[in-house]
GUMAR-857635 format. One record per residue (C-alpha): residue number from 0; residue in one letter; x, y, z. Coordinates in steps of 0.05 Angstrom, whole numbers, plus 5000, padded with zeros to 4 digits. Example, Ala and Ser with C-alpha at 12.3 -4.5 7.8 and 13.67 -1.06 7.14 Angstrom:
2
NODE_0_A_5246_4910_5156;
NODE_1_S_5273_4979_5143;
This chain:
331
NODE_0_M_5000_5000_5000;
NODE_1_S_5029_5067_4979;
NODE_2_A_5033_5128_5024;
NODE_3_S_4981_5162_4981;
NODE_4_M_4929_5110_5001;
NODE_5_L_4937_5126_5075;
NODE_6_K_4888_5184_5068;
NODE_7_F_4831_5135_5059;
NODE_8_F_4842_5104_5128;
NODE_9_P_4835_5156_5184;
NODE_10_G_4886_5145_5239;
NODE_11_I_4933_5099_5200;
NODE_12_A_4979_5156_5179;
NODE_13_A_4989_5176_5252;
NODE_14_I_5001_5103_5271;
NODE_15_V_5054_5095_5217;
NODE_16_F_5088_5159_5242;
NODE_17_I_5089_5135_5314;
NODE_18_L_5113_5065_5299;
NODE_19_S_5166_5087_5249;
NODE_20_C_5197_5128_5304;
NODE_21_P_5205_5085_5367;
NODE_22_G_5240_5109_5430;
NODE_23_R_5239_5184_5425;
NODE_24_Y_5201_5181_5359;
NODE_25_S_5251_5222_5321;
NODE_26_I_5261_5210_5247;
NODE_27_A_5334_5203_5225;
NODE_28_Q_5314_5211_5152;
NODE_29_P_5254_5247_5120;
NODE_30_P_5198_5195_5113;
NODE_31_R_5190_5210_5038;
NODE_32_Q_5262_5220_5018;
NODE_33_E_5274_5203_4945;
NODE_34_V_5328_5152_4930;
NODE_35_G_5368_5193_4880;
NODE_36_E_5437_5170_4860;
NODE_37_T_5468_5112_4898;
NODE_38_I_5528_5066_4894;
NODE_39_A_5489_5026_4841;
NODE_40_D_5496_5086_4794;
NODE_41_R_5571_5096_4803;
NODE_42_P_5626_5058_4768;
NODE_43_S_5664_5007_4810;
NODE_44_K_5725_4967_4793;
NODE_45_H_5704_4911_4840;
NODE_46_Y_5629_4905_4828;
NODE_47_R_5578_4907_4772;
NODE_48_F_5505_4920_4787;
NODE_49_E_5444_4886_4759;
NODE_50_Q_5371_4892_4778;
NODE_51_F_5306_4855_4766;
NODE_52_R_5235_4860_4789;
NODE_53_V_5188_4809_4819;
NODE_54_S_5115_4809_4839;
NODE_55_S_5073_4770_4887;
NODE_56_P_5031_4712_4858;
NODE_57_D_4968_4755_4861;
NODE_58_G_5004_4812_4825;
NODE_59_E_4987_4862_4880;
NODE_60_R_5056_4871_4911;
NODE_61_H_5121_4888_4875;
NODE_62_W_5195_4888_4893;
NODE_63_R_5259_4911_4860;
NODE_64_V_5322_4870_4872;
NODE_65_H_5391_4902_4861;
NODE_66_L_5452_4857_4858;
NODE_67_A_5524_4879_4869;
NODE_68_I_5562_4822_4835;
NODE_69_P_5637_4816_4847;
NODE_70_R_5681_4822_4786;
NODE_71_A_5729_4772_4818;
NODE_72_A_5735_4700_4796;
NODE_73_V_5678_4658_4823;
NODE_74_P_5702_4614_4881;
NODE_75_Q_5691_4539_4874;
NODE_76_T_5634_4542_4925;
NODE_77_G_5606_4608_4900;
NODE_78_F_5607_4677_4932;
NODE_79_P_5585_4688_5004;
NODE_80_S_5525_4735_5003;
NODE_81_F_5494_4790_5045;
NODE_82_W_5419_4801_5036;
NODE_83_M_5389_4867_5058;
NODE_84_L_5317_4888_5070;
NODE_85_D_5297_4960_5057;
NODE_86_G_5344_4957_4998;
NODE_87_N_5332_5028_4975;
NODE_88_A_5355_5055_5042;
NODE_89_A_5414_5007_5044;
NODE_90_L_5436_5031_4975;
NODE_91_M_5433_5102_5000;
NODE_92_D_5472_5089_5064;
NODE_93_L_5531_5051_5033;
NODE_94_D_5587_5091_5002;
NODE_95_S_5636_5076_4947;
NODE_96_A_5695_5071_4994;
NODE_97_L_5663_5015_5034;
NODE_98_L_5640_4981_4970;
NODE_99_E_5710_4980_4943;
NODE_100_K_5737_4954_5009;
NODE_101_L_5687_4898_5007;
NODE_102_G_5702_4881_4935;
NODE_103_A_5778_4881_4946;
NODE_104_Q_5775_4819_4991;
NODE_105_T_5802_4753_4967;
NODE_106_V_5732_4724_4969;
NODE_107_P_5685_4784_4964;
NODE_108_L_5613_4786_4985;
NODE_109_A_5557_4787_4934;
NODE_110_L_5506_4839_4957;
NODE_111_V_5431_4830_4949;
NODE_112_F_5386_4891_4961;
NODE_113_L_5312_4875_4970;
NODE_114_S_5271_4937_4958;
NODE_115_H_5197_4952_4953;
NODE_116_E_5179_4979_4885;
NODE_117_S_5185_5052_4904;
NODE_118_E_5226_5113_4886;
NODE_119_F_5232_5131_4959;
NODE_120_R_5280_5110_5014;
NODE_121_I_5227_5076_5057;
NODE_122_D_5156_5052_5042;
NODE_123_S_5128_5050_5113;
NODE_124_A_5061_5019_5096;
NODE_125_A_5094_4964_5055;
NODE_126_R_5142_4948_5112;
NODE_127_Y_5084_4936_5160;
NODE_128_R_5052_4892_5109;
NODE_129_D_5112_4850_5090;
NODE_130_Y_5159_4848_5150;
NODE_131_T_5110_4830_5205;
NODE_132_P_5096_4756_5222;
NODE_133_T_5027_4767_5252;
NODE_134_R_4966_4810_5240;
NODE_135_M_4957_4872_5282;
NODE_136_P_4929_4855_5351;
NODE_137_T_4854_4856_5357;
NODE_138_E_4853_4919_5399;
NODE_139_I_4877_4956_5337;
NODE_140_D_4812_4954_5298;
NODE_141_G_4798_4977_5228;
NODE_142_P_4831_4967_5160;
NODE_143_I_4903_4969_5186;
NODE_144_Q_4894_4898_5212;
NODE_145_N_4892_4875_5140;
NODE_146_L_4957_4911_5123;
NODE_147_T_5002_4869_5167;
NODE_148_G_5024_4797_5176;
NODE_149_G_5056_4785_5108;
NODE_150_A_5124_4759_5130;
NODE_151_D_5112_4687_5111;
NODE_152_A_5087_4708_5042;
NODE_153_L_5150_4748_5031;
NODE_154_L_5193_4690_5055;
NODE_155_E_5158_4645_5004;
NODE_156_L_5173_4696_4950;
NODE_157_I_5247_4700_4971;
NODE_158_E_5256_4625_4971;
NODE_159_R_5214_4606_4910;
NODE_160_T_5223_4666_4864;
NODE_161_I_5277_4716_4885;
NODE_162_R_5332_4667_4904;
NODE_163_P_5327_4627_4839;
NODE_164_Q_5330_4692_4800;
NODE_165_V_5392_4713_4839;
NODE_166_H_5425_4646_4826;
NODE_167_K_5414_4655_4751;
NODE_168_R_5457_4718_4755;
NODE_169_V_5511_4701_4806;
NODE_170_Q_5536_4636_4837;
NODE_171_L_5527_4639_4912;
NODE_172_D_5554_4596_4968;
NODE_173_S_5492_4561_4995;
NODE_174_E_5528_4552_5062;
NODE_175_D_5547_4626_5073;
NODE_176_Q_5486_4672_5066;
NODE_177_T_5470_4729_5113;
NODE_178_L_5402_4763_5123;
NODE_179_W_5400_4833_5152;
NODE_180_G_5342_4879_5171;
NODE_181_H_5328_4938_5216;
NODE_182_S_5268_4954_5261;
NODE_183_L_5208_4917_5231;
NODE_184_G_5260_4887_5184;
NODE_185_G_5295_4862_5247;
NODE_186_V_5230_4827_5266;
NODE_187_F_5229_4794_5198;
NODE_188_V_5301_4771_5207;
NODE_189_L_5284_4740_5275;
NODE_190_H_5221_4708_5248;
NODE_191_T_5261_4676_5192;
NODE_192_L_5313_4651_5242;
NODE_193_F_5260_4622_5288;
NODE_194_T_5215_4591_5235;
NODE_195_R_5260_4576_5175;
NODE_196_T_5328_4569_5206;
NODE_197_G_5360_4536_5146;
NODE_198_A_5340_4592_5098;
NODE_199_F_5404_4631_5117;
NODE_200_Q_5465_4614_5158;
NODE_201_N_5476_4683_5188;
NODE_202_Y_5424_4732_5215;
NODE_203_V_5433_4805_5235;
NODE_204_A_5374_4840_5268;
NODE_205_G_5385_4915_5277;
NODE_206_S_5341_4947_5330;
NODE_207_P_5286_4894_5323;
NODE_208_S_5216_4919_5343;
NODE_209_M_5209_4871_5401;
NODE_210_W_5141_4900_5418;
NODE_211_W_5108_4873_5355;
NODE_212_G_5046_4833_5374;
NODE_213_K_5061_4845_5448;
NODE_214_G_5126_4807_5443;
NODE_215_V_5119_4759_5384;
NODE_216_P_5195_4755_5374;
NODE_217_A_5204_4731_5446;
NODE_218_I_5147_4681_5438;
NODE_219_E_5177_4654_5374;
NODE_220_A_5245_4649_5408;
NODE_221_Q_5216_4605_5462;
NODE_222_R_5186_4558_5411;
NODE_223_F_5251_4557_5373;
NODE_224_A_5290_4539_5437;
NODE_225_L_5243_4481_5449;
NODE_226_H_5242_4454_5378;
NODE_227_N_5309_4475_5349;
NODE_228_A_5326_4430_5291;
NODE_229_G_5400_4434_5304;
NODE_230_H_5421_4478_5246;
NODE_231_A_5489_4511_5257;
NODE_232_V_5473_4586_5250;
NODE_233_N_5500_4652_5275;
NODE_234_A_5456_4709_5298;
NODE_235_A_5472_4780_5320;
NODE_236_I_5425_4831_5351;
NODE_237_H_5445_4905_5348;
NODE_238_V_5413_4960_5389;
NODE_239_G_5425_5033_5404;
NODE_240_G_5434_5055_5475;
NODE_241_R_5390_5117_5465;
NODE_242_E_5331_5077_5439;
NODE_243_Q_5324_5031_5499;
NODE_244_G_5303_5079_5553;
NODE_245_G_5241_5102_5516;
NODE_246_G_5255_5176_5525;
NODE_247_S_5197_5225_5521;
NODE_248_R_5133_5199_5492;
NODE_249_A_5103_5231_5431;
NODE_250_T_5035_5266_5437;
NODE_251_R_5019_5270_5363;
NODE_252_G_4953_5233_5353;
NODE_253_I_4952_5210_5426;
NODE_254_N_4876_5220_5429;
NODE_255_N_4866_5173_5372;
NODE_256_P_4846_5105_5402;
NODE_257_R_4888_5067_5351;
NODE_258_V_4950_5108_5365;
NODE_259_S_4940_5100_5440;
NODE_260_A_4933_5025_5431;
NODE_261_M_4997_5023_5390;
NODE_262_L_5035_5060_5444;
NODE_263_E_5009_5009_5494;
NODE_264_L_5040_4955_5450;
NODE_265_R_5108_4989_5458;
NODE_266_R_5099_4989_5533;
NODE_267_S_5081_4915_5533;
NODE_268_V_5155_4894_5531;
NODE_269_P_5213_4917_5574;
NODE_270_P_5263_4967_5544;
NODE_271_D_5318_4914_5545;
NODE_272_A_5275_4860_5511;
NODE_273_A_5327_4850_5456;
NODE_274_K_5382_4837_5507;
NODE_275_Q_5338_4789_5545;
NODE_276_L_5323_4752_5481;
NODE_277_V_5398_4740_5470;
NODE_278_A_5405_4714_5540;
NODE_279_D_5347_4666_5530;
NODE_280_L_5378_4639_5466;
NODE_281_E_5447_4625_5494;
NODE_282_G_5462_4552_5495;
NODE_283_V_5407_4533_5446;
NODE_284_G_5431_4479_5399;
NODE_285_K_5484_4501_5350;
NODE_286_L_5462_4573_5351;
NODE_287_Q_5517_4625_5363;
NODE_288_V_5484_4689_5385;
NODE_289_T_5515_4757_5402;
NODE_290_Y_5488_4823_5428;
NODE_291_R_5520_4889_5407;
NODE_292_E_5502_4957_5434;
NODE_293_F_5518_5026_5405;
NODE_294_P_5510_5070_5467;
NODE_295_E_5503_5138_5434;
NODE_296_L_5457_5120_5376;
NODE_297_D_5381_5124_5371;
NODE_298_H_5334_5080_5331;
NODE_299_G_5341_5117_5265;
NODE_300_E_5417_5122_5270;
NODE_301_M_5421_5048_5281;
NODE_302_F_5400_5033_5210;
NODE_303_R_5468_5050_5180;
NODE_304_A_5508_5028_5242;
NODE_305_S_5478_4959_5241;
NODE_306_L_5481_4953_5166;
NODE_307_V_5554_4972_5161;
NODE_308_G_5573_4933_5223;
NODE_309_G_5539_4871_5196;
NODE_310_L_5571_4878_5128;
NODE_311_C_5641_4887_5157;
NODE_312_A_5632_4827_5203;
NODE_313_A_5608_4784_5145;
NODE_314_A_5668_4805_5103;
NODE_315_G_5718_4801_5160;
NODE_316_I_5742_4872_5150;
NODE_317_E_5754_4931_5197;
NODE_318_E_5695_4978_5207;
NODE_319_P_5697_5052_5189;
NODE_320_G_5718_5096_5247;
NODE_321_D_5649_5127_5258;
NODE_322_I_5617_5059_5268;
NODE_323_A_5672_5030_5312;
NODE_324_A_5673_5092_5356;
NODE_325_N_5600_5082_5377;
NODE_326_D_5608_5009_5394;
NODE_327_A_5603_4973_5460;
NODE_328_I_5605_4897_5462;
NODE_329_A_5557_4879_5518;
NODE_330_R_5557_4804_5508;
C-alpha cells in the first residue's frame, strides 16, 4: 500500500508515524526521501550492478532487487552473500569507499538489496505489510489489521522466486548467506531465524521491534528453543543505547484510540527485551548468538550502524571509524 492510500484510512497515517519512530520518535531521515543517485549508479572496479523486478503471485505487491556482483573470479563454492531488507535505504547508506573495500577481499561478498517497488527511501506501509509475522492485535481495529502479517508470504517469495532469480545471475555459496534487517526488518530477520532456520546461515537484526504483537519475537524464540532442529547458525542483535530507555513519549495523535493502543504495545515489553532475548537463546543447539550495543545511537541512526557493522563482520574487515567509535560489546 502506497503512502498516498493512507488518506483513505483515518488514523493509520498517525500510527505509521508513531511506529516508524520508536524510542523518542525522532526520524533520522525524512519519511518520503527520494532515493536519488546511489552506489548502484557509480562505476566500480570491483562490482557490477544488475537489477530485476518480481511480483507476488496475486500481482498486487512488487519488489525491485539490486545485485552487486563481484568482478572477481567465482570461488569453487560460490560467493558468500549479504541480503538486505529496505534495499533502497541500504543503497543510500553505503558509500563507494566501503563498497571498494568489500570488493577488494580475496573472496568478496555478493550483495543483494531487496527493495519495495518505490522511488523513495522507505515505504512504511509496505514494511508493515511484508515484514510482520502476525496480524495487528485485535485491539487495533479497522483496515490496518489487513495491512500486516505478510512475513511468511515474503519468505515464500524470497525462497521460491527471488533466490532462483539471483542464482541465475551470480553463483552463491549456499552455506554462507546472511540476512540483515532493521526495526520491523529486524523482526522479519528473527522470524526467519525462528521459523526457517535453514534459509540463511547468518542473521543480523538491527534494533528489532520487540514489541510487535506484544512480544511475538520473544514468543517465537521460546518455541525455537524448544524445537530447534540443530542447524548451525549465527545470529547478532544490534541495538542503540539511546533507543532503549524510551525517552519522552510523543503526543501527536495521542487522542486517537488506535494510536493509544499502539503506544500500549510498545509498553508491553521491557526496554531491554532484545538483550533478554539474546540471554534466552544462549546455549540453544548450534546457535551462536551475540548482542551488540551502540550507546550513543538512537533508533534511526542504528540503520546505518547495524548495516555497516553487519557487512564488515560478514566480510571480515575493519569497520569505518564512525561505526567502531560508537560500539560497546555487551555480550
